[in-house]
DSSP file (Angstrom, degrees, kcal/mol; ACC not computed):
  #  RESIDUE AA STRUCTURE BP1 BP2  ACC     N-H-->O    O-->H-N    N-H-->O    O-->H-N    TCO  KAPPA ALPHA  PHI   PSI    X-CA   Y-CA   Z-CA
    1    1 A M              0   0    0      0, 0.0     2,-0.3     0, 0.0     0, 0.0   0.000 360.0 360.0 360.0 126.3  -91.5  -94.1   47.3
    2    2 A S        -     0   0    0    160,-0.1     2,-0.4     1,-0.0   160,-0.0  -0.696 360.0-104.4-105.0 158.2  -93.8  -95.1   44.5
    3    3 A L        -     0   0    0     -2,-0.3     2,-0.1     4,-0.1    -1,-0.0  -0.620  32.7-138.8 -78.8 128.2  -94.0  -93.7   41.0
    4    4 A T     >  -     0   0    0     -2,-0.4     4,-2.2     1,-0.1     5,-0.1  -0.419  24.8-110.6 -79.5 164.1  -97.0  -91.4   40.4
    5    5 A Q  H  > S+     0   0    0      1,-0.2     4,-2.5     2,-0.2     5,-0.2   0.897 121.0  54.7 -62.0 -38.3  -98.9  -91.6   37.1
    6    6 A R  H  > S+     0   0    0      1,-0.2     4,-2.3     2,-0.2    -1,-0.2   0.933 109.3  46.7 -58.8 -46.0  -97.5  -88.3   36.1
    7    7 A Q  H  > S+     0   0    0      1,-0.2     4,-2.5     2,-0.2    -1,-0.2   0.845 109.0  56.2 -65.5 -33.4  -94.0  -89.6   36.7
    8    8 A G  H  X S+     0   0    0     -4,-2.2     4,-1.9     2,-0.2    -2,-0.2   0.931 109.3  44.6 -63.0 -46.1  -94.8  -92.7   34.7
    9    9 A F  H  X S+     0   0    0     -4,-2.5     4,-2.1     1,-0.2    -2,-0.2   0.894 113.0  52.1 -64.9 -38.5  -95.9  -90.6   31.7
   10   10 A A  H  X S+     0   0    0     -4,-2.3     4,-2.4    -5,-0.2    -2,-0.2   0.891 106.9  53.3 -63.4 -38.4  -92.8  -88.5   32.1
   11   11 A A  H  X S+     0   0    0     -4,-2.5     4,-2.4     2,-0.2    -1,-0.2   0.899 107.6  50.9 -63.5 -40.3  -90.6  -91.6   32.2
   12   12 A I  H  X S+     0   0    0     -4,-1.9     4,-2.2     1,-0.2    -1,-0.2   0.928 110.2  49.9 -61.5 -44.2  -92.1  -92.8   28.9
   13   13 A A  H  X S+     0   0    0     -4,-2.1     4,-2.2     1,-0.2    -2,-0.2   0.906 110.6  49.6 -61.4 -41.7  -91.4  -89.4   27.4
   14   14 A V  H  X S+     0   0    0     -4,-2.4     4,-2.5     2,-0.2    -1,-0.2   0.904 109.4  51.3 -65.0 -41.4  -87.7  -89.5   28.6
   15   15 A V  H  X S+     0   0    0     -4,-2.4     4,-2.5     1,-0.2    -1,-0.2   0.904 110.2  50.0 -61.9 -40.5  -87.3  -93.0   27.2
   16   16 A C  H  X S+     0   0    0     -4,-2.2     4,-2.4     2,-0.2    -2,-0.2   0.888 109.6  50.5 -66.1 -38.5  -88.6  -91.8   23.8
   17   17 A V  H  X S+     0   0    0     -4,-2.2     4,-2.4     2,-0.2    -2,-0.2   0.919 111.6  48.6 -63.5 -42.4  -86.2  -88.8   23.9
   18   18 A A  H  X S+     0   0    0     -4,-2.5     4,-2.4     2,-0.2    -2,-0.2   0.905 110.4  51.3 -63.7 -40.9  -83.4  -91.3   24.6
   19   19 A A  H  X S+     0   0    0     -4,-2.5     4,-2.3     1,-0.2    -2,-0.2   0.912 111.9  46.2 -63.5 -41.9  -84.5  -93.5   21.7
   20   20 A M  H  X S+     0   0    0     -4,-2.4     4,-2.5     2,-0.2    -1,-0.2   0.874 109.4  55.7 -68.4 -35.4  -84.5  -90.6   19.3
   21   21 A G  H  X S+     0   0    0     -4,-2.4     4,-2.2     1,-0.2    -2,-0.2   0.923 109.5  45.9 -60.1 -43.8  -81.2  -89.5   20.6
   22   22 A F  H  X S+     0   0    0     -4,-2.4     4,-3.1     2,-0.2    -2,-0.2   0.905 110.3  53.8 -66.3 -39.7  -79.8  -92.9   19.8
   23   23 A A  H  X S+     0   0    0     -4,-2.3     4,-1.9     1,-0.2    -2,-0.2   0.918 111.7  44.9 -59.8 -42.9  -81.4  -92.9   16.4
   24   24 A L  H  X S+     0   0    0     -4,-2.5     4,-3.1     2,-0.2     5,-0.4   0.871 112.5  51.7 -70.1 -36.1  -79.8  -89.5   15.6
   25   25 A Y  H  X>S+     0   0    0     -4,-2.2     4,-2.6    -5,-0.2     5,-1.8   0.933 110.0  49.6 -61.8 -46.2  -76.5  -90.8   16.9
   26   26 A A  H  <5S+     0   0    0     -4,-3.1     6,-2.7     3,-0.2    -2,-0.2   0.875 117.0  42.2 -61.4 -36.9  -76.7  -93.9   14.7
   27   27 A Q  H  <5S+     0   0    0     -4,-1.9     4,-0.3     4,-0.2    -2,-0.2   0.955 125.8  28.4 -74.4 -51.0  -77.5  -91.7   11.7
   28   28 A H  H  <5S+     0   0    0     -4,-3.1    -3,-0.2     3,-0.1    -2,-0.2   0.751 132.9  27.8 -90.5 -24.6  -75.0  -88.8   12.2
   29   29 A V  T  <5S+     0   0    0     -4,-2.6    -3,-0.2    -5,-0.4    -4,-0.1   0.830 128.8  36.5-101.9 -46.5  -72.1  -90.5   14.1
   30   30 A L  S   <S-     0   0    0     -5,-1.8    -3,-0.2     2,-0.1    -4,-0.2   0.630 102.6-127.1 -83.3 -12.3  -72.3  -94.1   13.0
   31   31 A G        +     0   0    0     -6,-0.4     2,-0.9    -4,-0.3    -4,-0.2   0.742  53.6 151.8  76.7  23.5  -73.4  -93.1    9.4
   32   32 A L        -     0   0    0     -6,-2.7    -1,-0.2    -7,-0.1    -2,-0.1  -0.785  35.4-149.3 -91.1 106.3  -76.5  -95.4    9.3
   33   33 A E        -     0   0    0     -2,-0.9     2,-0.2    -3,-0.1    -6,-0.0  -0.597  19.4-121.3 -75.6 129.3  -78.9  -93.7    6.9
   34   34 A P        -     0   0    0      0, 0.0    -1,-0.1     0, 0.0    93,-0.1  -0.492  19.6-139.4 -74.6 137.5  -82.5  -94.5    7.9
   35   35 A C     >  -     0   0    0     -2,-0.2     4,-2.0    91,-0.1     3,-0.3  -0.369  36.6 -92.5 -81.8 171.6  -84.7  -96.2    5.3
   36   36 A P  H  > S+     0   0    0      0, 0.0     4,-2.0     0, 0.0     5,-0.1   0.879 128.4  50.9 -55.3 -39.8  -88.4  -95.1    4.9
   37   37 A L  H  > S+     0   0    0      1,-0.2     4,-1.9     2,-0.2     5,-0.1   0.868 107.3  54.1 -67.5 -34.0  -89.6  -97.7    7.4
   38   38 A C  H  > S+     0   0    0     -3,-0.3     4,-2.0     2,-0.2    -1,-0.2   0.906 107.7  50.8 -62.3 -41.2  -87.0  -96.5   10.0
   39   39 A I  H  X S+     0   0    0     -4,-2.0     4,-1.9     1,-0.2    -2,-0.2   0.902 108.4  51.0 -64.7 -40.9  -88.4  -93.0    9.6
   40   40 A F  H  X S+     0   0    0     -4,-2.0     4,-1.8     1,-0.2    -1,-0.2   0.862 108.2  52.9 -65.5 -34.3  -91.9  -94.2   10.2
   41   41 A Q  H  X S+     0   0    0     -4,-1.9     4,-2.2     2,-0.2    -1,-0.2   0.887 106.3  53.5 -66.5 -36.9  -90.7  -95.9   13.3
   42   42 A R  H  X S+     0   0    0     -4,-2.0     4,-2.9     1,-0.2    -2,-0.2   0.895 104.8  54.7 -61.7 -39.1  -89.2  -92.7   14.4
   43   43 A V  H  X S+     0   0    0     -4,-1.9     4,-2.9     1,-0.2    -1,-0.2   0.908 107.5  50.7 -60.4 -41.0  -92.6  -91.0   13.9
   44   44 A G  H  X S+     0   0    0     -4,-1.8     4,-2.3     2,-0.2    -2,-0.2   0.903 111.3  47.2 -62.2 -42.3  -94.0  -93.7   16.3
   45   45 A V  H  X S+     0   0    0     -4,-2.2     4,-2.6     2,-0.2    -2,-0.2   0.924 114.3  47.1 -64.8 -44.5  -91.4  -93.0   18.9
   46   46 A I  H  X S+     0   0    0     -4,-2.9     4,-3.0     2,-0.2     5,-0.2   0.929 112.3  49.1 -64.4 -45.4  -92.0  -89.2   18.6
   47   47 A A  H  X S+     0   0    0     -4,-2.9     4,-2.4     1,-0.2     5,-0.2   0.918 112.7  48.3 -61.0 -43.4  -95.8  -89.6   18.7
   48   48 A T  H  X S+     0   0    0     -4,-2.3     4,-2.5    -5,-0.2    -1,-0.2   0.937 114.5  46.1 -61.1 -46.6  -95.5  -91.8   21.8
   49   49 A G  H  X S+     0   0    0     -4,-2.6     4,-2.6     2,-0.2    -2,-0.2   0.893 112.1  49.3 -64.9 -42.1  -93.1  -89.4   23.5
   50   50 A V  H  X S+     0   0    0     -4,-3.0     4,-2.5     2,-0.2    -1,-0.2   0.932 113.4  46.4 -65.2 -45.2  -95.1  -86.3   22.7
   51   51 A L  H  X S+     0   0    0     -4,-2.4     4,-2.5    -5,-0.2     5,-0.2   0.931 113.5  48.9 -62.2 -44.6  -98.4  -87.8   24.0
   52   52 A A  H  X S+     0   0    0     -4,-2.5     4,-2.0    -5,-0.2    -2,-0.2   0.910 111.9  48.9 -62.1 -42.0  -96.6  -89.1   27.1
   53   53 A A  H  X S+     0   0    0     -4,-2.6     4,-1.9     2,-0.2    -1,-0.2   0.909 110.7  51.3 -63.9 -41.5  -95.1  -85.6   27.8
   54   54 A L  H  X S+     0   0    0     -4,-2.5     4,-2.4     1,-0.2     5,-0.2   0.924 112.0  45.9 -60.3 -45.1  -98.5  -84.0   27.3
   55   55 A F  H  X S+     0   0    0     -4,-2.5     4,-1.7     1,-0.2    -1,-0.2   0.794 108.4  56.5 -72.5 -26.9 -100.1  -86.3   29.8
   56   56 A A  H  < S+     0   0    0     -4,-2.0    -1,-0.2    -5,-0.2    -2,-0.2   0.876 111.0  45.7 -66.5 -36.1  -97.3  -85.8   32.2
   57   57 A L  H  < S+     0   0    0     -4,-1.9    -2,-0.2     1,-0.2    -1,-0.2   0.919 120.1  36.1 -72.4 -44.5  -98.0  -82.1   32.1
   58   58 A I  H  < S-     0   0    0     -4,-2.4    -2,-0.2    -5,-0.1    -1,-0.2   0.651  92.2-150.4 -88.3 -13.6 -101.8  -82.2   32.4
   59   59 A N     <  -     0   0    0     -4,-1.7    -3,-0.1    -5,-0.2     6,-0.1   0.923  13.3-150.2  48.5  66.9 -101.7  -85.2   34.8
   60   60 A P        -     0   0    0      0, 0.0     2,-0.3     0, 0.0    -1,-0.1  -0.321  11.6-151.8 -66.4 149.9 -105.1  -86.9   34.0
   61   61 A R    >   -     0   0    0      4,-0.1     3,-1.7   -56,-0.0     4,-0.3  -0.842  47.0 -13.3-123.9 160.3 -106.9  -88.7   36.7
   62   62 A Q  T >> S+     0   0    0     -2,-0.3     4,-1.2     1,-0.3     3,-0.7  -0.255 132.0   0.0  54.9-125.3 -109.3  -91.7   37.0
   63   63 A W  H 3> S+     0   0    0      1,-0.3     4,-2.2     2,-0.2    -1,-0.3   0.794 131.8  60.6 -67.6 -26.9 -110.8  -92.6   33.7
   64   64 A R  H <> S+     0   0    0     -3,-1.7     4,-2.6     1,-0.2    -1,-0.3   0.835 100.7  54.7 -68.8 -30.8 -108.9  -89.9   31.9
   65   65 A A  H <> S+     0   0    0     -3,-0.7     4,-2.3    -4,-0.3    -1,-0.2   0.881 108.3  49.2 -66.4 -37.7 -105.6  -91.5   33.0
   66   66 A K  H  X S+     0   0    0     -4,-1.2     4,-2.2     2,-0.2    -2,-0.2   0.916 111.5  48.3 -66.8 -42.5 -106.8  -94.8   31.4
   67   67 A L  H  X S+     0   0    0     -4,-2.2     4,-2.4     2,-0.2    -2,-0.2   0.919 111.5  50.5 -62.7 -43.4 -107.7  -93.0   28.2
   68   68 A A  H  X S+     0   0    0     -4,-2.6     4,-2.4     1,-0.2     5,-0.2   0.916 109.8  50.5 -59.9 -43.5 -104.3  -91.2   28.2
   69   69 A A  H  X S+     0   0    0     -4,-2.3     4,-2.6     1,-0.2    -1,-0.2   0.895 109.8  50.3 -62.7 -40.1 -102.6  -94.6   28.7
   70   70 A V  H  X S+     0   0    0     -4,-2.2     4,-2.8     2,-0.2    -1,-0.2   0.910 110.2  50.0 -64.8 -41.7 -104.5  -96.1   25.8
   71   71 A L  H  X S+     0   0    0     -4,-2.4     4,-1.9     2,-0.2    -2,-0.2   0.915 112.4  46.5 -64.2 -42.6 -103.6  -93.2   23.5
   72   72 A V  H  X S+     0   0    0     -4,-2.4     4,-1.8     1,-0.2    -2,-0.2   0.928 113.9  49.2 -63.1 -44.3  -99.9  -93.5   24.4
   73   73 A A  H  X S+     0   0    0     -4,-2.6     4,-2.6     1,-0.2    -2,-0.2   0.891 108.0  54.1 -63.3 -39.4 -100.1  -97.3   23.8
   74   74 A L  H  X S+     0   0    0     -4,-2.8     4,-2.3     2,-0.2    -1,-0.2   0.887 105.8  52.3 -63.7 -38.3 -101.9  -96.8   20.5
   75   75 A A  H  X S+     0   0    0     -4,-1.9     4,-1.8     1,-0.2    -1,-0.2   0.911 112.5  46.2 -61.4 -40.6  -99.0  -94.6   19.3
   76   76 A S  H  X S+     0   0    0     -4,-1.8     4,-2.9     2,-0.2    -2,-0.2   0.858 107.7  56.4 -70.0 -34.9  -96.6  -97.3   20.3
   77   77 A V  H  X S+     0   0    0     -4,-2.6     4,-2.5     2,-0.2    -2,-0.2   0.928 106.3  51.3 -61.1 -43.8  -98.8 -100.0   18.6
   78   78 A G  H  X S+     0   0    0     -4,-2.3     4,-1.7     1,-0.2    -2,-0.2   0.939 113.4  43.6 -58.2 -48.1  -98.5  -98.0   15.3
   79   79 A G  H  X S+     0   0    0     -4,-1.8     4,-2.4     1,-0.2    -1,-0.2   0.881 112.1  54.1 -63.8 -38.3  -94.7  -97.9   15.6
   80   80 A G  H  X S+     0   0    0     -4,-2.9     4,-2.6     2,-0.2    -2,-0.2   0.866 105.4  52.8 -65.0 -36.7  -94.6 -101.5   16.7
   81   81 A L  H  X S+     0   0    0     -4,-2.5     4,-2.1     2,-0.2    -1,-0.2   0.900 109.6  48.9 -65.1 -39.9  -96.6 -102.6   13.6
   82   82 A V  H  X S+     0   0    0     -4,-1.7     4,-2.3     2,-0.2    -2,-0.2   0.928 111.4  50.5 -63.3 -43.9  -94.1 -100.7   11.4
   83   83 A S  H  X S+     0   0    0     -4,-2.4     4,-2.6     1,-0.2    -2,-0.2   0.916 109.7  49.7 -59.8 -43.8  -91.2 -102.4   13.2
   84   84 A S  H  X S+     0   0    0     -4,-2.6     4,-2.2     1,-0.2    -1,-0.2   0.892 110.9  49.3 -66.6 -37.4  -92.7 -105.9   12.8
   85   85 A W  H  X S+     0   0    0     -4,-2.1     4,-2.4     2,-0.2    -1,-0.2   0.904 110.7  51.5 -64.2 -40.1  -93.2 -105.3    9.1
   86   86 A H  H  X S+     0   0    0     -4,-2.3     4,-2.0     2,-0.2    -2,-0.2   0.915 109.7  48.5 -62.8 -44.5  -89.6 -104.1    8.8
   87   87 A V  H  X S+     0   0    0     -4,-2.6     4,-1.0     2,-0.2    -1,-0.2   0.899 109.6  53.8 -62.7 -40.6  -88.4 -107.3   10.6
   88   88 A Y  H >< S+     0   0    0     -4,-2.2     3,-0.8     1,-0.2     4,-0.3   0.938 108.8  48.3 -58.3 -47.8  -90.5 -109.4    8.2
   89   89 A L  H >< S+     0   0    0     -4,-2.4     3,-1.2     1,-0.3    -1,-0.2   0.877 107.8  55.9 -61.2 -37.2  -88.9 -107.7    5.2
   90   90 A Q  H 3< S+     0   0    0     -4,-2.0    -1,-0.3     1,-0.2    -2,-0.2   0.726 107.9  49.0 -68.6 -20.0  -85.5 -108.3    6.6
   91   91 A H  T << S+     0   0    0     -4,-1.0    -1,-0.2    -3,-0.8    -2,-0.2   0.319  83.3 115.0-104.0   8.4  -86.1 -112.0    6.9
   92   92 A L  S <  S-     0   0    0     -3,-1.2     5,-0.1    -4,-0.3    -3,-0.0  -0.488  77.5-100.3 -71.7 146.9  -87.4 -112.5    3.4
   93   93 A P    >>  -     0   0    0      0, 0.0     3,-2.2     0, 0.0     4,-0.7  -0.359  38.9-104.9 -62.3 151.2  -85.3 -114.7    1.1
   94   94 A K  G >4 S+     0   0    0      1,-0.3     3,-1.0     2,-0.2    -2,-0.1   0.836 119.2  54.5 -48.2 -42.4  -83.1 -112.8   -1.3
   95   95 A G  G 34 S+     0   0    0      1,-0.2    -1,-0.3     0, 0.0    -3,-0.0   0.653 108.0  49.8 -70.8 -15.0  -85.4 -113.5   -4.3
   96   96 A Q  G <4 S+     0   0    0     -3,-2.2    -1,-0.2     2,-0.1    -2,-0.2   0.457  79.6 114.0-102.9  -2.7  -88.5 -112.2   -2.6
   97   97 A V  S << S-     0   0    0     -3,-1.0    28,-0.1    -4,-0.7     3,-0.1  -0.528  73.2-114.4 -69.7 129.5  -87.1 -108.9   -1.4
   98   98 A P        -     0   0    0      0, 0.0    30,-0.2     0, 0.0    -1,-0.1  -0.250  36.0 -98.3 -61.8 152.9  -88.9 -106.0   -3.2
   99   99 A A        -     0   0    0     25,-0.2     2,-0.1     1,-0.1    27,-0.1  -0.329  44.9 -94.2 -68.5 153.7  -86.8 -103.8   -5.5
  100  100 A C        -     0   0    0     24,-0.3    -1,-0.1    25,-0.1    24,-0.1  -0.454  46.8-167.4 -68.3 140.7  -85.4 -100.6   -4.3
  101  101 A G        -     0   0    0      1,-0.2     3,-0.1    -2,-0.1    25,-0.1  -0.435  34.6 -57.1-114.3-169.4  -87.5  -97.6   -5.1
  102  102 A P        -     0   0    0      0, 0.0    -1,-0.2     0, 0.0     0, 0.0  -0.283  67.0 -90.9 -68.1 160.0  -87.1  -93.8   -4.9
  103  103 A G     >  -     0   0    0      1,-0.1     4,-2.2    -3,-0.1     5,-0.2  -0.226  32.6-110.4 -69.2 161.4  -86.1  -92.2   -1.6
  104  104 A L  H  > S+     0   0    0      1,-0.2     4,-2.8     2,-0.2     5,-0.2   0.877 116.6  56.6 -61.8 -39.6  -88.7  -91.0    0.9
  105  105 A D  H  > S+     0   0    0      1,-0.2     4,-1.6     2,-0.2    -1,-0.2   0.936 109.2  45.8 -58.1 -47.1  -87.8  -87.3    0.2
  106  106 A F  H  > S+     0   0    0      1,-0.2     4,-1.7     2,-0.2     5,-0.2   0.921 113.4  49.2 -62.7 -44.8  -88.5  -87.7   -3.5
  107  107 A M  H  X S+     0   0    0     -4,-2.2     4,-2.7     1,-0.2    -1,-0.2   0.902 109.0  52.5 -63.6 -40.4  -91.7  -89.5   -2.9
  108  108 A M  H  < S+     0   0    0     -4,-2.8    -1,-0.2     1,-0.2    -2,-0.2   0.843 112.8  45.8 -64.1 -32.6  -92.9  -86.9   -0.4
  109  109 A E  H  < S+     0   0    0     -4,-1.6    -1,-0.2    -5,-0.2    -2,-0.2   0.787 125.5  27.7 -79.4 -27.5  -92.3  -84.1   -2.9
  110  110 A T  H  < S+     0   0    0     -4,-1.7    -2,-0.2    -5,-0.1    -3,-0.2   0.648 111.2  58.7-113.3 -17.7  -93.9  -85.8   -5.9
  111  111 A L  S  < S-     0   0    0     -4,-2.7     2,-0.0    -5,-0.2     5,-0.0  -0.819  82.6-102.1-117.7 153.4  -96.6  -88.2   -4.7
  112  112 A P    >>  -     0   0    0      0, 0.0     4,-2.0     0, 0.0     3,-0.6  -0.385  41.7-109.4 -64.4 152.6  -99.8  -87.8   -2.7
  113  113 A L  H 3> S+     0   0    0      1,-0.3     4,-2.7     2,-0.2     5,-0.2   0.845 117.0  57.9 -55.5 -39.1  -99.4  -88.9    1.0
  114  114 A Q  H 3> S+     0   0    0      1,-0.2     4,-2.1     2,-0.2    -1,-0.3   0.899 108.6  45.4 -60.6 -41.5 -101.6  -92.0    0.4
  115  115 A Q  H <> S+     0   0    0     -3,-0.6     4,-2.6     2,-0.2    -1,-0.2   0.861 111.0  53.8 -70.5 -34.6  -99.3  -93.3   -2.3
  116  116 A V  H  X S+     0   0    0     -4,-2.0     4,-2.6     2,-0.2    -2,-0.2   0.951 110.4  46.2 -62.5 -48.7  -96.2  -92.5   -0.2
  117  117 A V  H  X S+     0   0    0     -4,-2.7     4,-2.4     1,-0.2     5,-0.2   0.918 113.4  49.5 -61.1 -44.0  -97.6  -94.6    2.7
  118  118 A A  H  X S+     0   0    0     -4,-2.1     4,-1.3    -5,-0.2    -1,-0.2   0.914 112.7  47.3 -61.5 -42.8  -98.6  -97.4    0.4
  119  119 A A  H  X S+     0   0    0     -4,-2.6     4,-1.1     1,-0.2    -2,-0.2   0.897 111.4  50.8 -66.4 -40.2  -95.1  -97.4   -1.3
  120  120 A V  H  < S+     0   0    0     -4,-2.6     3,-0.5     1,-0.2    -2,-0.2   0.920 111.4  47.1 -64.4 -43.4  -93.3  -97.3    2.1
  121  121 A F  H  < S+     0   0    0     -4,-2.4    -1,-0.2     1,-0.3    -2,-0.2   0.702 102.0  63.5 -76.8 -17.1  -95.3 -100.3    3.5
  122  122 A K  H  < S-     0   0    0     -4,-1.3    -1,-0.3    -5,-0.2    -2,-0.2   0.840 105.3-147.3 -66.8 -31.5  -94.7 -102.3    0.3
  123  123 A G     <  -     0   0    0     -4,-1.1     2,-0.3    -3,-0.5    -1,-0.1  -0.079  11.8-130.8  89.4 168.7  -91.1 -102.1    1.3
  124  124 A S    >>  -     0   0    0     -4,-0.1     4,-1.0   -24,-0.1     3,-0.7  -0.941  31.0 -93.6-150.6 171.2  -87.9 -101.9   -0.7
  125  125 A G  H >> S+     0   0    0     -2,-0.3     4,-0.7     1,-0.3     3,-0.5   0.844 121.3  57.9 -59.0 -35.7  -84.6 -103.5   -0.9
  126  126 A E  H >4 S+     0   0    0      1,-0.2     3,-0.5     2,-0.2    -1,-0.3   0.837 102.9  54.1 -66.8 -30.3  -83.0 -100.9    1.3
  127  127 A C  H <4 S+     0   0    0     -3,-0.7    -1,-0.2     1,-0.2    -2,-0.2   0.742 104.6  55.5 -73.1 -22.2  -85.5 -101.7    4.1
  128  128 A A  H << S+     0   0    0     -4,-1.0    -1,-0.2    -3,-0.5    -2,-0.2   0.621  86.1 101.7 -85.7 -13.4  -84.5 -105.4    3.9
  129  129 A E    <<  -     0   0    0     -4,-0.7     2,-0.7    -3,-0.5   -39,-0.1  -0.480  62.6-149.0 -72.9 139.8  -80.8 -104.7    4.4
  130  130 A I        +     0   0    0     -2,-0.2     3,-0.1     1,-0.1    -2,-0.1  -0.926  29.4 159.9-108.5 107.5  -79.4 -105.3    7.9
  131  131 A T        +     0   0    0     -2,-0.7     2,-0.3     1,-0.2    -1,-0.1   0.503  62.7  34.0-106.1  -7.4  -76.6 -102.8    8.4
  132  132 A W        +     0   0    0      2,-0.0     7,-0.7  -100,-0.0     2,-0.3  -0.992  60.8 178.0-149.7 137.8  -76.4 -102.8   12.2
  133  133 A T  E     -A  138   0A   0     -2,-0.3     2,-0.4     5,-0.2     5,-0.2  -0.978  12.5-165.7-138.1 155.6  -76.9 -105.4   14.9
  134  134 A F  E >  S-A  137   0A   0      3,-2.4     3,-1.7    -2,-0.3    -2,-0.0  -0.972  85.6  -8.1-138.7 124.5  -76.6 -105.5   18.6
  135  135 A L  T 3  S-     0   0    0     -2,-0.4     3,-0.1     1,-0.3    -1,-0.0   0.849 131.7 -57.3  52.9  36.7  -76.5 -108.9   20.3
  136  136 A G  T 3  S+     0   0    0      1,-0.2     2,-0.4     0, 0.0    -1,-0.3   0.489 115.8 109.6  80.2   3.9  -77.3 -110.4   16.9
  137  137 A Q  E <   -A  134   0A   0     -3,-1.7    -3,-2.4     1,-0.0    -1,-0.2  -0.889  64.3-122.0-117.4 145.7  -80.6 -108.5   16.4
  138  138 A S  E >>  -A  133   0A   0     -2,-0.4     4,-1.8    -5,-0.2     3,-0.5  -0.259  32.7-100.3 -78.8 167.7  -81.2 -105.6   14.0
  139  139 A M  H 3> S+     0   0    0     -7,-0.7     4,-2.8     1,-0.2     5,-0.2   0.887 120.8  55.4 -56.7 -44.1  -82.4 -102.1   14.8
  140  140 A P  H 3> S+     0   0    0      0, 0.0     4,-2.4     0, 0.0    -1,-0.2   0.841 105.4  53.4 -62.9 -30.1  -86.1 -102.8   13.9
  141  141 A V  H <> S+     0   0    0     -3,-0.5     4,-2.3     2,-0.2    -2,-0.2   0.945 112.1  44.1 -65.1 -47.1  -86.1 -105.8   16.3
  142  142 A W  H  X S+     0   0    0     -4,-1.8     4,-2.2     2,-0.2    -1,-0.2   0.888 113.6  50.7 -65.5 -38.7  -84.8 -103.6   19.2
  143  143 A T  H  X S+     0   0    0     -4,-2.8     4,-2.4     2,-0.2    -1,-0.2   0.910 109.2  51.5 -65.1 -40.8  -87.2 -100.8   18.2
  144  144 A G  H  X S+     0   0    0     -4,-2.4     4,-2.2    -5,-0.2    -2,-0.2   0.908 109.4  49.7 -61.1 -42.3  -90.1 -103.4   18.2
  145  145 A L  H  X S+     0   0    0     -4,-2.3     4,-2.4     2,-0.2    -1,-0.2   0.880 108.9  53.3 -63.7 -37.6  -89.1 -104.5   21.7
  146  146 A L  H  X S+     0   0    0     -4,-2.2     4,-2.7     2,-0.2    -2,-0.2   0.933 108.3  49.9 -60.9 -45.5  -89.0 -100.9   22.8
  147  147 A F  H  X S+     0   0    0     -4,-2.4     4,-2.5     1,-0.2    -2,-0.2   0.905 109.4  51.1 -62.0 -40.8  -92.6 -100.4   21.5
  148  148 A V  H  X S+     0   0    0     -4,-2.2     4,-2.5     2,-0.2    -1,-0.2   0.935 111.5  47.9 -60.7 -45.5  -93.8 -103.5   23.4
  149  149 A A  H  X S+     0   0    0     -4,-2.4     4,-2.7     1,-0.2     5,-0.2   0.901 111.8  50.0 -62.2 -41.0  -92.2 -102.2   26.6
  150  150 A L  H  X S+     0   0    0     -4,-2.7     4,-2.7     2,-0.2     5,-0.2   0.902 110.5  50.0 -65.2 -40.4  -93.8  -98.8   26.1
  151  151 A I  H  X S+     0   0    0     -4,-2.5     4,-2.4     2,-0.2     5,-0.2   0.957 113.8  44.7 -61.2 -50.9  -97.2 -100.4   25.5
  152  152 A V  H  X S+     0   0    0     -4,-2.5     4,-2.5     1,-0.2     5,-0.2   0.929 116.3  45.6 -61.1 -46.9  -97.0 -102.5   28.6
  153  153 A F  H  X S+     0   0    0     -4,-2.7     4,-2.8    -5,-0.2    -1,-0.2   0.905 112.0  51.3 -66.5 -41.0  -95.7  -99.7   30.8
  154  154 A A  H  X S+     0   0    0     -4,-2.7     4,-2.0    -5,-0.2    -1,-0.2   0.934 113.4  44.4 -61.8 -45.7  -98.3  -97.1   29.5
  155  155 A L  H  X S+     0   0    0     -4,-2.4     4,-1.8    -5,-0.2    -2,-0.2   0.912 114.4  49.1 -67.1 -41.4 -101.2  -99.5   30.1
  156  156 A W  H  X S+     0   0    0     -4,-2.5     4,-1.6    -5,-0.2    -1,-0.2   0.925 110.6  52.1 -60.1 -43.0  -99.9 -100.4   33.6
  157  157 A N  H  < S+     0   0    0     -4,-2.8    -2,-0.2     1,-0.2    -1,-0.2   0.865 111.6  45.8 -63.1 -37.6  -99.4  -96.8   34.4
  158  158 A G  H  < S+     0   0    0     -4,-2.0    -1,-0.2     1,-0.2    -2,-0.2   0.795 119.3  38.9 -76.7 -28.1 -103.0  -95.9   33.4
  159  159 A W  H  < S+     0   0    0     -4,-1.8    -2,-0.2    -5,-0.2    -1,-0.2   0.566  88.1 106.6-102.1  -9.3 -104.6  -98.8   35.3
  160  160 A R  S  < S-     0   0    0     -4,-1.6     2,-0.2    -5,-0.2  -155,-0.1  -0.327  72.8-110.2 -73.0 155.6 -102.6  -99.0   38.5
  161  161 A Q              0   0    0      1,-0.1    -1,-0.1    -2,-0.0    -2,-0.1  -0.568 360.0 360.0 -82.0 145.4 -104.1  -97.9   41.7
  162  162 A R              0   0    0     -2,-0.2    -1,-0.1  -158,-0.0  -160,-0.1   0.461 360.0 360.0 -78.2 360.0 -102.7  -94.8   43.4
């Protein structure tokens, strides 16, 4: 029994739901407060999952399946870029880590969105902290690997023959 493209998109959506479930578990049970870059990575996971769920429902065929796969992959690319920037900040020497700034909630309430995005991607000291690891790797590393897997699977799913 082989996986249909619809099932492939549904599998991506389920993986994204599981990833968000773990993120919420880490926040509310393990007490790990997400930094602004973590929140942007969550947006990437949610966008990937929502698009994949939408395409699982409408079941695009032929060239539309390829377009759907590219859109899902692009959402993951966005999240993956945030993850890679986060990993970069975590590996900066102590003296080069940007100073901590105001929280994301405060910035969203007081600054235009363009300035919020610029400030988040500049990074802050809280984004450079590694507060959790699994097999020696931080959460952004694992999230980045998830995004790579989602990109590969989405593109494979869109281009494979039925």
